[in-house]
C-alpha positions in Angstrom: 0.0 0.0 0.0 1.3 3.4 -1.0 1.3 6.5 1.3 -1.3 8.1 -1.0 -3.6 5.1 -0.7 -3.1 4.9 3.1 -3.9 8.6 3.4 -7.1 8.2 1.3 -8.3 5.4 3.5 -7.7 7.4 6.7 -9.5 10.5 5.1 -12.4 8.3 4.2 -13.2 7.1 7.7 -15.4 10.1 8.8 -17.6 9.8 5.7 -17.7 6.0 6.1 -18.9 6.3 9.7 -21.6 8.8 8.7 -22.8 6.7 5.8 -23.1 3.6 7.8 -25.0 5.2 10.7 -27.2 7.3 8.3 -28.4 4.4 6.2 -28.2 1.2 8.3 -29.9 -0.1 11.4 -27.7 0.5 14.5 -26.9 -3.2 15.0 -25.4 -3.3 11.5 -23.9 0.2 11.4 -21.6 -0.4 14.4 -19.8 -3.1 12.3 -19.0 -0.6 9.6 -19.7 -3.0 6.7 -19.7 -0.1 4.2 -16.4 1.7 3.3 -17.0 4.8 1.2 -14.3 7.0 -0.3 -14.1 10.6 1.1 -14.3 11.9 -2.5 -17.7 10.2 -3.1 -20.5 12.7 -3.3 -23.5 11.4 -1.3 -27.0 12.7 -2.1 -30.6 11.9 -0.9 -29.6 9.1 1.5 -31.9 8.0 4.3 -32.3 5.3 6.9 -33.2 2.0 5.3 -32.1 2.9 1.7 -29.3 0.4 2.0 -30.3 -3.2 2.7 -27.9 -5.9 3.7 -29.2 -9.4 3.0 -30.0 -11.4 6.1 -27.7 -14.2 5.1 -24.6 -11.9 5.1 -22.0 -12.6 7.7 -21.1 -9.0 8.5 -17.5 -7.9 8.4 -16.0 -4.4 8.5 -15.4 -2.8 5.2 -16.8 -5.8 3.2 -18.5 -3.4 0.8 -16.1 -0.9 -0.7 -17.3 2.1 -2.8 -15.1 4.6 -4.7 -11.6 3.0 -4.4 -9.0 1.9 -7.0 -9.5 0.6 -10.5 -7.4 0.3 -13.7 -4.6 2.8 -13.4 -4.7 3.8 -17.1 -8.4 4.8 -16.9 -8.9 8.3 -15.5 -11.6 8.2 -12.8 -14.6 10.6 -12.8 -16.4 11.9 -9.7 -18.1 9.2 -7.6 -21.7 9.9 -6.8 -24.3 8.0 -4.7 -27.8 9.3 -5.1 -30.6 7.2 -3.5 -33.6 9.4 -3.9 -36.1 6.6 -3.4 -36.0 2.8 -3.7 -33.3 0.6 -2.3 -29.8 -0.6 -2.8 -29.5 -4.3 -1.7 -26.1 -6.0 -1.1 -26.0 -9.8 -0.9 -22.3 -10.1 0.1 -18.8 -8.8 -0.6 -18.7 -5.9 -3.1 -16.0 -3.7 -4.6 -16.9 -0.7 -6.7 -14.1 1.3 -8.2 -13.4 5.1 -8.4 -15.7 7.2 -10.6 -18.9 5.2 -9.9 -22.3 6.8 -10.3 -25.2 5.0 -8.7 -28.6 6.8 -9.1 -31.6 5.1 -7.7 -34.9 6.8 -8.2 -37.8 4.6 -7.3 -36.1 1.3 -8.3 -34.5 -1.6 -6.5 -30.8 -2.3 -7.3 -29.5 -5.7 -6.1 -25.8 -6.6 -6.1 -24.9 -10.2 -5.6 -22.1 -11.6 -3.5 -18.5 -10.9 -4.8 -19.7 -8.1 -7.1 -16.8 -6.2 -8.7 -17.0 -3.1 -10.9 -14.0 -1.3 -12.3 -13.6 2.5 -12.7 -16.5 4.7 -13.8 -19.3 2.2 -13.2 -22.6 4.0 -14.0 -26.0 2.8 -13.1 -29.4 4.4 -13.3 -32.2 2.4 -11.7 -35.8 3.4 -11.9 -37.4 0.0 -11.8 -35.3 -3.0 -11.1 -31.7 -4.1 -11.8 -30.5 -7.4 -10.4 -27.0 -8.9 -10.4 -26.3 -12.5 -9.4 -23.2 -13.6 -7.6 -19.7 -13.1 -9.0 -20.5 -10.4 -11.6 -17.4 -8.7 -12.9 -17.6 -5.4 -14.8 -14.9 -3.7 -16.8 -14.3 0.1 -16.8 -16.8 2.6 -18.2 -19.7 0.1 -18.1 -23.3 1.5 -17.7 -26.8 0.3 -17.0 -30.1 2.0 -17.7 -33.5 0.4 -17.0 -35.4 3.3 -18.4 -35.4 5.4 -21.6 -35.0 8.7 -19.7 -37.7 10.4 -21.8 -41.1 9.6 -23.1 -41.3 7.9 -26.5 -44.5 7.7 -28.5 -45.4 5.3 -31.4 -48.3 6.6 -33.4 -49.4 8.7 -30.5 -49.2 5.9 -27.9 -46.5 6.1 -25.2 -44.2 3.2 -25.3 -43.1 1.4 -22.1 -40.4 3.4 -20.5 -39.1 1.0 -17.8 -38.1 -2.7 -18.0 -36.0 -4.7 -15.5 -32.5 -5.7 -16.2 -31.3 -9.1 -15.0 -27.7 -10.2 -14.8 -27.0 -13.9 -14.0 -24.3 -15.5 -11.8 -20.7 -15.4 -12.8 -21.1 -12.9 -15.7 -18.2 -10.9 -17.1 -19.2 -7.6 -18.8 -16.4 -6.1 -20.9 -15.3 -2.5 -20.7 -17.2 0.3 -22.5 -20.4 -1.8 -22.7 -23.9 -0.5 -22.1 -26.8 -2.6 -20.8 -30.2 -1.1 -21.5 -33.7 -1.7 -20.3 -35.1 -5.2 -20.7 -31.7 -6.8 -21.1 -31.0 -10.3 -19.6 -27.6 -11.9 -19.5 -27.7 -15.6 -18.4 -25.3 -17.4 -16.0 -21.6 -17.9 -16.8 -21.7 -15.6 -19.9 -19.4 -12.9 -21.3 -20.4 -9.6 -22.9 -17.7 -8.5 -25.3 -15.9 -5.2 -25.1 -17.9 -2.2 -26.3 -21.2 -4.0 -26.7 -24.8 -2.6 -26.4 -27.2 -5.1 -24.9 -30.8 -4.3 -25.7 -32.7 -7.6 -25.3 -33.0 -10.8 -23.4 -30.6 -13.7 -24.0 -31.2 -17.1 -22.5 -28.3 -19.4 -23.4 -25.8 -19.7 -20.5 -22.0 -20.2 -21.0 -22.1 -18.0 -24.0 -20.5 -14.9 -25.5 -22.7 -12.0 -26.6 -21.4 -8.9 -28.4 -21.8 -6.1 -30.9 -24.1 -3.1 -31.3 -26.7 -4.2 -30.7 -25.4 -7.3 -29.1 -26.0 -10.7 -30.7 -25.2 -14.3 -29.7 -21.6 -15.2 -30.8 -20.6 -18.5 -29.2 -21.8 -21.0 -26.6 -20.1 -23.6 -24.4 -17.6 -21.1 -23.0 -16.3 -20.5 -19.5 -14.2 -17.8 -18.0 -12.1 -17.0 -14.9 -10.3 -14.1 -13.3 
């Protein structure tokens, strides 16, 4: 650990303490399971907006937000905005620098051993769910809503659709996952892909813009 990293950890302790006690029940907050970088901008938080799964064995700093990432990728400003809805953690989690998490009425669930590189951006207005062992590259984004109203022959189209990410899924850097997308277990999303629909074949590679099925019977590891 460098002196700079150590200093950042020490500077982050006051915000970490505040964030835990502001969002979690007292019996959980005293364990300090959430570790938040001092440079992370926190907006609209409230008691109960963070939910820790009942099956979690609580440990201090098991959920890390706003630290580290690929050195060659410049981090942006980290922002946590939980206007309404919930952010659910189901275990160990590491989210790199430059993350933007904006929950406005939706439910975002992050499975155990979730890992996101720098500049992870997620906008949740309905429901976004990650299984266990999801790994995300840098500059990956998720949107479960169109953001604006869209009309087809004068009739408003559906603006919100849930996103579902299975267990042990690797999403390559610079990819964008849009409303209604489904990525099955043990799959890979290729670098720079745009996923706009449901896929159902596990152990597969999907990629392109828009993403298509590429190959099945694959596996991957860190």
